KEPA-898326 format. One record per residue (C-alpha): x, y, z. Coordinates in Angstrom, 2 decimals, padded with zeros to 5 digits. Each point is the difference from the previous one (the first is absolute). Example, Ala and Ser with C-alpha at 12.3 -4.5 7.8 and 13.67 -1.06 7.14 Angstrom:
! residues 2
[[012.30; -004.50; 007.80]];
[[001.37; 003.44; -000.66]];
END
This chain:
! residues 421
[[-000.13; 000.17; 000.46]];
[[001.40; 003.30; -001.05]];
[[001.55; 002.06; 002.68]];
[[-002.57; 002.62; -000.20]];
[[-002.70; -002.47; 000.26]];
[[001.69; -000.84; 003.64]];
[[001.17; 003.45; 001.12]];
[[-003.66; 001.08; -000.22]];
[[-001.98; -002.77; 001.34]];
[[-003.29; 000.31; 000.96]];
[[-000.30; 000.10; 004.23]];
[[-003.24; -001.88; -000.24]];
[[001.68; -002.41; -001.64]];
[[-001.60; -003.36; 002.37]];
[[-003.13; 001.47; -001.00]];
[[000.45; -001.28; -003.72]];
[[-000.50; -002.99; -001.50]];
[[003.17; -002.36; -000.03]];
[[001.21; -002.14; -002.99]];
[[-001.62; -003.34; 000.79]];
[[-003.78; 001.65; 000.24]];
[[-000.10; 001.82; -002.74]];
[[002.32; -003.07; -002.15]];
[[-002.73; -002.28; 001.61]];
[[-003.00; 002.38; -001.17]];
[[000.83; -000.46; -003.99]];
[[000.96; -003.64; 000.71]];
[[003.57; -000.24; 000.22]];
[[002.19; -002.51; 001.72]];
[[001.83; 001.10; 003.05]];
[[002.55; -002.89; -000.93]];
[[000.37; 001.92; -003.69]];
[[004.29; -000.61; -000.85]];
[[001.99; 002.88; 000.57]];
[[-002.66; 001.97; 002.58]];
[[002.80; 000.80; 002.68]];
[[001.14; 002.33; 002.58]];
[[002.51; 001.65; -002.41]];
[[-002.19; 000.17; -003.26]];
[[-002.63; 001.84; 002.21]];
[[003.22; 001.78; 002.61]];
[[-001.97; 003.52; -000.51]];
[[-003.59; -001.36; 000.02]];
[[-001.32; 001.44; 003.48]];
[[000.92; 003.53; -000.94]];
[[-002.73; 000.12; -002.70]];
[[-003.00; 001.91; 000.02]];
[[-002.64; -001.94; -000.86]];
[[-000.25; 000.47; -003.98]];
[[003.26; -000.80; -000.40]];
[[-000.80; -003.28; 002.09]];
[[-003.28; -000.59; -001.93]];
[[002.36; 000.47; -003.65]];
[[002.50; -002.40; 001.37]];
[[-002.21; -002.61; 000.67]];
[[-001.68; 000.81; -003.31]];
[[003.77; -000.77; -001.22]];
[[000.03; -003.17; 001.51]];
[[-003.26; -000.56; -000.54]];
[[000.19; 000.08; -003.79]];
[[003.33; -001.79; -000.02]];
[[-001.33; -002.95; 001.25]];
[[-003.10; -000.12; -002.59]];
[[002.12; 000.46; -002.47]];
[[002.45; -002.87; 001.25]];
[[002.93; 002.35; 000.33]];
[[002.89; -000.20; 002.35]];
[[000.29; 002.56; 002.81]];
[[003.11; 002.52; -000.16]];
[[003.13; -000.46; 001.77]];
[[000.96; 002.28; 002.80]];
[[000.45; 004.29; -001.44]];
[[003.12; -000.73; 002.26]];
[[001.19; -002.65; -001.86]];
[[-000.59; 001.29; -003.61]];
[[000.41; 003.40; -000.05]];
[[003.82; 000.33; -000.91]];
[[-000.52; -002.27; -002.98]];
[[-002.60; 001.86; -002.36]];
[[000.31; 000.04; -002.91]];
[[-002.12; 000.75; -003.99]];
[[-000.66; -002.18; -002.66]];
[[-000.77; 000.70; -003.01]];
[[-003.20; -002.45; -001.93]];
[[-001.74; 000.70; -002.63]];
[[-003.51; 002.01; 001.01]];
[[-001.97; -003.39; -001.80]];
[[001.87; -001.76; 002.19]];
[[-000.83; 002.10; 003.44]];
[[-003.48; 000.29; -001.25]];
[[000.07; -004.28; 000.10]];
[[001.49; -000.66; 003.34]];
[[-001.14; 000.45; 003.05]];
[[003.27; 002.68; 001.81]];
[[-000.05; 003.76; 000.50]];
[[000.71; 001.71; -003.77]];
[[000.29; 003.96; -001.39]];
[[000.36; 000.85; -002.93]];
[[002.24; 001.83; -000.92]];
[[001.59; 000.02; -003.86]];
[[-001.64; -001.69; -003.18]];
[[-001.30; -003.23; 000.51]];
[[002.27; 000.08; 003.25]];
[[-000.86; -000.05; 003.61]];
[[002.07; -000.09; 002.95]];
[[-000.38; -002.18; 003.00]];
[[002.42; -000.69; 003.59]];
[[001.26; -003.19; 001.24]];
[[000.48; -000.60; 003.63]];
[[003.05; -002.48; 000.40]];
[[-000.78; -001.17; -003.43]];
[[-004.11; -000.07; -000.28]];
[[-002.21; 001.95; -001.45]];
[[-001.36; 002.04; 002.64]];
[[-004.05; -000.05; -000.03]];
[[-002.29; 003.04; 000.82]];
[[-001.16; -001.82; 003.41]];
[[003.39; 000.17; 001.28]];
[[-000.34; 004.44; -000.33]];
[[-002.30; 000.14; 002.79]];
[[001.26; -003.03; 002.23]];
[[003.35; 001.67; -000.48]];
[[-001.54; 004.32; 000.84]];
[[002.20; 000.46; -002.69]];
[[-001.23; 002.03; -002.95]];
[[000.32; -001.71; -003.22]];
[[002.07; 003.92; -001.57]];
[[002.54; 000.17; 002.49]];
[[000.47; -004.59; -000.69]];
[[000.56; 001.00; -003.52]];
[[003.02; 002.58; 000.74]];
[[001.08; -001.66; 002.85]];
[[000.86; -003.36; -002.25]];
[[000.63; 002.61; -002.86]];
[[003.09; 001.48; 002.30]];
[[001.45; -003.43; 000.74]];
[[000.25; -001.02; -003.72]];
[[001.43; 003.34; -000.72]];
[[002.77; -001.54; 002.49]];
[[000.37; -002.26; -001.04]];
[[000.44; 001.46; -003.54]];
[[002.70; 003.17; 000.88]];
[[003.70; -000.04; -001.00]];
[[-000.87; -003.62; -002.43]];
[[000.53; 001.07; -003.77]];
[[-001.82; -001.59; -002.66]];
[[002.22; -002.03; -002.34]];
[[000.29; 001.14; -003.17]];
[[-000.41; -002.64; -002.42]];
[[002.17; -000.34; -003.97]];
[[-002.69; 000.92; -001.52]];
[[-000.06; 003.19; 001.64]];
[[-003.07; -000.60; 001.81]];
[[-000.23; 000.28; 004.39]];
[[-001.05; -003.02; 002.03]];
[[-000.10; -000.15; 003.77]];
[[001.27; -001.94; 001.63]];
[[-000.65; -000.35; 003.75]];
[[-000.49; -003.69; 000.25]];
[[-003.04; 000.44; 002.38]];
[[-002.81; -000.58; -002.42]];
[[-001.78; 003.12; 000.68]];
[[001.97; 001.31; -003.13]];
[[-003.25; 001.31; -001.78]];
[[-001.42; 001.45; 003.32]];
[[002.51; 002.65; -000.40]];
[[-002.04; 001.49; -002.58]];
[[-001.64; 001.57; 002.72]];
[[004.12; 002.07; 000.23]];
[[000.31; 001.65; -002.95]];
[[003.05; 002.37; 001.66]];
[[001.67; -003.12; -000.65]];
[[-000.16; -000.49; -003.29]];
[[-001.48; 003.26; -001.87]];
[[003.60; 001.46; -000.74]];
[[001.48; -003.16; -001.25]];
[[-000.20; 002.30; -003.15]];
[[000.42; 002.97; 000.60]];
[[-001.33; 002.39; -003.06]];
[[-002.39; -002.92; -001.70]];
[[-003.09; -001.98; 000.67]];
[[000.11; -002.76; 002.64]];
[[-002.16; -002.89; -001.04]];
[[-000.17; -002.99; 002.60]];
[[-001.49; -003.49; -000.14]];
[[-000.77; -002.77; 003.36]];
[[-000.24; -003.29; -001.97]];
[[-000.11; -001.73; 003.46]];
[[000.10; 000.93; 003.61]];
[[004.06; -000.62; 000.00]];
[[000.65; 002.64; -002.79]];
[[000.10; 003.22; -001.08]];
[[001.47; 001.38; -003.20]];
[[000.43; 003.87; -000.94]];
[[000.24; 001.29; -003.20]];
[[000.68; 003.77; -002.51]];
[[-001.79; 000.06; -002.76]];
[[002.55; -001.12; -002.58]];
[[000.59; -003.55; 001.34]];
[[-003.50; -001.36; 000.68]];
[[000.40; -002.82; -002.67]];
[[002.89; -001.37; 002.10]];
[[-002.54; 000.85; 003.43]];
[[-002.48; -002.13; -002.47]];
[[001.72; -002.56; -000.54]];
[[000.89; -000.38; 003.66]];
[[-003.41; 000.50; 000.83]];
[[-000.98; -003.29; -002.28]];
[[003.53; -002.25; 002.06]];
[[-001.10; 000.93; 002.99]];
[[-003.23; -001.55; -000.03]];
[[001.05; -003.26; -001.94]];
[[001.19; -000.14; 003.41]];
[[-002.19; 000.65; 002.14]];
[[-002.40; -002.15; -001.93]];
[[-004.25; 000.18; 001.96]];
[[002.23; 002.39; 002.42]];
[[-000.09; 003.19; -002.59]];
[[-000.97; 003.04; 001.82]];
[[-000.35; 002.27; -002.14]];
[[001.34; 000.98; -003.58]];
[[-001.71; 002.66; -001.26]];
[[002.84; 002.94; 000.05]];
[[-000.44; 003.57; 001.54]];
[[001.62; 002.89; 000.42]];
[[000.14; 003.66; 001.77]];
[[-001.19; 003.47; -001.07]];
[[000.00; 002.44; 002.28]];
[[000.64; -001.99; 003.38]];
[[-002.62; -003.16; -001.41]];
[[000.47; -002.99; -000.70]];
[[-002.39; -001.37; -002.62]];
[[-000.36; -002.26; -003.03]];
[[002.54; 001.41; -002.11]];
[[-001.72; 001.59; -003.69]];
[[001.78; 000.13; -002.94]];
[[-000.83; 001.90; -002.66]];
[[-000.66; -001.65; -003.63]];
[[002.35; -000.66; -001.97]];
[[002.34; -001.06; 002.52]];
[[000.70; -003.93; 000.01]];
[[-000.29; -001.55; 003.61]];
[[-003.87; 001.15; 000.08]];
[[-001.01; -002.98; -001.63]];
[[002.45; -001.88; 002.77]];
[[-001.55; 001.79; 002.36]];
[[-004.07; -000.58; -000.64]];
[[001.32; -003.33; -000.24]];
[[001.04; -000.36; 003.67]];
[[-002.97; 002.30; 000.95]];
[[-002.16; -002.67; -001.59]];
[[001.63; -002.94; 001.66]];
[[000.16; 002.11; 003.56]];
[[-004.12; 000.26; -001.03]];
[[-000.25; -004.14; -000.86]];
[[001.47; -001.28; 003.50]];
[[-002.71; 002.39; 001.36]];
[[-002.56; -001.93; -001.81]];
[[001.25; -003.76; 000.51]];
[[000.14; 000.76; 002.91]];
[[-003.33; 001.20; 000.63]];
[[-001.23; -003.12; -002.46]];
[[000.87; -002.50; 002.98]];
[[-001.87; 001.96; 002.62]];
[[-003.07; 000.19; -001.65]];
[[-000.23; -003.44; -001.42]];
[[-000.69; -000.51; 003.43]];
[[-002.56; 002.51; -000.51]];
[[-001.51; -002.08; -002.42]];
[[-002.38; 002.99; -001.46]];
[[001.32; -000.61; -003.29]];
[[003.36; -001.22; -002.33]];
[[002.38; 002.63; 000.22]];
[[001.74; 000.57; -003.87]];
[[003.00; -000.87; -000.46]];
[[001.80; 002.50; -001.22]];
[[003.53; 000.18; -001.83]];
[[001.88; 002.40; -002.28]];
[[000.59; -000.51; -003.26]];
[[002.35; 002.40; -002.87]];
[[-001.01; 001.55; -003.27]];
[[002.21; -000.19; -003.10]];
[[000.73; 003.85; 001.26]];
[[001.59; -000.70; 002.78]];
[[-002.68; 001.12; 002.76]];
[[-001.28; -002.47; 002.68]];
[[-003.45; -000.41; 000.71]];
[[-001.95; -001.63; 003.02]];
[[-002.36; -002.41; -001.08]];
[[-003.40; -001.81; 002.38]];
[[-001.06; -002.88; -000.94]];
[[-004.14; -000.36; 000.33]];
[[-001.00; -003.23; -001.15]];
[[-004.43; -000.54; -000.10]];
[[-001.76; -001.76; 002.67]];
[[000.69; 000.73; 002.68]];
[[000.08; 003.82; 002.33]];
[[003.50; 001.92; -001.14]];
[[001.81; 002.28; 002.56]];
[[001.56; 001.85; -002.33]];
[[003.88; 002.44; 000.38]];
[[000.16; 003.56; -001.45]];
[[002.11; -001.83; -002.56]];
[[000.45; 001.82; -003.42]];
[[-001.35; -003.30; -001.82]];
[[-002.89; -002.43; 000.49]];
[[000.40; -002.59; -001.99]];
[[-003.35; -002.08; -000.13]];
[[-000.27; -004.05; 000.08]];
[[-003.39; -001.60; -001.19]];
[[-001.04; -002.62; 002.85]];
[[001.44; -003.00; -002.68]];
[[003.86; 001.60; 000.07]];
[[-000.30; 002.03; -003.49]];
[[001.71; 003.16; 000.09]];
[[-002.75; 002.83; -000.74]];
[[002.39; 003.34; -000.87]];
[[002.39; 002.94; 001.70]];
[[-002.21; 002.31; 001.59]];
[[001.10; 003.25; 001.72]];
[[-001.29; -000.22; 003.23]];
[[-000.31; 004.03; 000.72]];
[[-003.13; -000.23; -002.83]];
[[-001.97; -002.84; 002.05]];
[[-001.81; 002.66; 001.43]];
[[-001.53; 000.65; -003.38]];
[[-002.43; -003.50; 000.84]];
[[-003.23; 001.29; 001.83]];
[[-000.94; -003.51; 001.16]];
[[002.67; -000.87; 001.09]];
[[001.59; 001.99; 003.41]];
[[002.68; -001.39; 002.71]];
[[-000.56; 000.81; 003.57]];
[[003.44; 001.08; 001.66]];
[[001.37; -003.03; 002.15]];
[[000.82; 000.75; 003.85]];
[[003.35; -001.19; 000.01]];
[[003.52; 001.22; 000.96]];
[[002.08; 000.88; -002.64]];
[[-000.40; 001.18; -003.82]];
[[-003.72; 000.81; -001.45]];
[[-001.80; -002.81; -001.24]];
[[-003.97; -000.63; -000.76]];
[[-001.86; -002.38; -000.49]];
[[-002.47; -001.25; -002.76]];
[[-003.11; -001.71; -000.35]];
[[-000.32; -000.10; -003.88]];
[[001.79; -001.48; -002.86]];
[[000.07; 002.66; -003.06]];
[[-001.95; -001.31; -002.69]];
[[001.95; -000.23; -003.90]];
[[-002.15; 002.93; -000.37]];
[[001.31; 002.32; 002.47]];
[[003.61; -001.45; -000.63]];
[[-000.27; 002.18; -002.87]];
[[-000.56; 003.34; 001.99]];
[[003.44; -000.84; 001.88]];
[[003.14; 001.91; -001.54]];
[[001.67; -003.62; -001.47]];
[[003.91; 000.10; 000.57]];
[[-000.02; -003.57; -002.17]];
[[-002.21; -002.28; -001.02]];
[[-001.00; -003.67; 000.90]];
[[003.45; -001.62; -002.13]];
[[002.09; 002.32; 001.35]];
[[-001.19; 000.07; 003.20]];
[[000.18; -004.18; -000.40]];
[[003.67; 000.43; -000.66]];
[[000.23; 002.16; 002.80]];
[[-001.38; -003.08; 002.71]];
[[001.82; -002.95; -002.40]];
[[003.23; 001.85; -001.03]];
[[001.53; -003.83; -000.75]];
[[-002.93; -000.65; -002.45]];
[[000.24; 002.69; -002.08]];
[[003.65; -000.92; -000.69]];
[[-000.63; -003.78; -000.87]];
[[-001.00; 001.91; -003.70]];
[[-002.42; 001.04; 000.04]];
[[-001.90; 000.85; -004.15]];
[[000.56; 003.63; -000.28]];
[[-003.34; 002.47; 000.26]];
[[-001.22; 000.75; -002.94]];
[[000.72; 004.24; -001.50]];
[[-003.69; 000.48; 001.01]];
[[000.49; -001.63; 003.62]];
[[003.17; 001.75; 000.42]];
[[-001.95; 003.44; -000.43]];
[[-002.81; -001.16; 002.11]];
[[002.79; -000.65; 003.24]];
[[001.35; 003.68; 000.04]];
[[-003.29; 001.14; 001.36]];
[[002.75; 001.42; 002.75]];
[[003.44; 001.67; 000.12]];
[[001.92; -003.42; 001.03]];
[[-002.14; -002.71; -001.65]];
[[002.69; -002.59; 000.25]];
[[000.71; 000.19; 004.03]];
[[001.96; -003.27; 000.38]];
[[000.52; -001.12; 003.60]];
[[002.55; 001.68; 002.30]];
[[003.21; -002.64; 002.15]];
[[000.23; 000.73; 003.64]];
[[002.43; 003.26; -000.47]];
[[000.55; 002.73; 001.71]];
[[002.15; 001.78; -003.21]];
[[003.35; -000.30; -000.59]];
[[000.07; -002.79; -003.01]];
[[001.34; 002.81; -000.76]];
[[-002.19; 002.91; 001.64]];
[[-002.77; -001.17; -001.53]];
[[-002.73; 002.13; -002.94]];
[[002.57; 002.99; 000.11]];
[[-001.80; 001.19; -002.99]];
[[-003.67; 001.75; 001.67]];
[[000.07; 003.16; -002.50]];
[[-002.60; -002.00; -002.08]];
[[-002.74; -000.96; 002.46]];
[[-002.27; 002.09; 002.34]];
[[-000.92; 000.08; 003.36]];
[[-004.24; 000.03; -001.14]];
END
């Protein structure tokens, strides 16, 4: 409990309800693991409202099956900040606070993420906790320089697994390249990369290498830029050759969120999460594509494209998702779940309704995208009239994309032909 609570204790504490009485009223057993004198050392000094808050917090943890915290005296010097994606913060049961685009921060107490209820039990305000954790991280960071790689970019080398959290300490990396735009990346928890704009191709390669090393433990692939004392996703102007790698990184981050979301949606049994992938056009641009199969309610993500497939497995074509509201009969309802937006659609479009949408690629090309191996086994070439029909979109011959991200070598750099509309 806090020092001030004990200093200004209520002289009439003997008339206030005790902890066991409060917990019993909330259906919490008195022998709850971790409920000891060390944890509640200052409870007798609390006022009535503070006692109620403490009891409510303990009851909430018990109901949610979450553990009680370690005593404040044991963890106050072991607090450290942790950076995670916003969707991960929303999905898990720990306290978090958004800080940058697609990123949020939370606090580790003795290596474990802090739960919201712990603040009331410790009688500590969350702002104070966050500031204290950041102070501890700065103590670990001070006088430990970043390592310059042979490519010219810099890499963190702190060895404590919290390198990504140093994104919260710009004073230690924003002047590594004086007079130049600074870009950073945190592809995994134990790595922070810093580069000037002229070395962005090297940064892209380093992110790709880190992604392969991290495997399923990738944190975020998006490149961030330090602009006017703020950190935001790197915004590059056409025709900068790194626009496409950045777009691809952001798409893969979105797909990671949708993939995790699909796992939870499957348990809810309210419909079928539309699988989402990435395809590449002949112009080198990548687009996200969801597949909507007829038969059951579809949980559609905010993808660039939707590929419709009949109940018999026949591809019906690829269409721009943003034209879906044209169909008056088919209305999507927002799905109540963490992370990026999804809409549930209970009705499947008819052939006539599909004609109202803007087509990206017709059914034959859609079939090739879904089964590229079959397309490479010597199918007869379409006649001239069929080929003309397949030009309904500006990139009708889209092909499925392999797991990138980027290099080989920095992929699709010729971006000028393709518009973003």
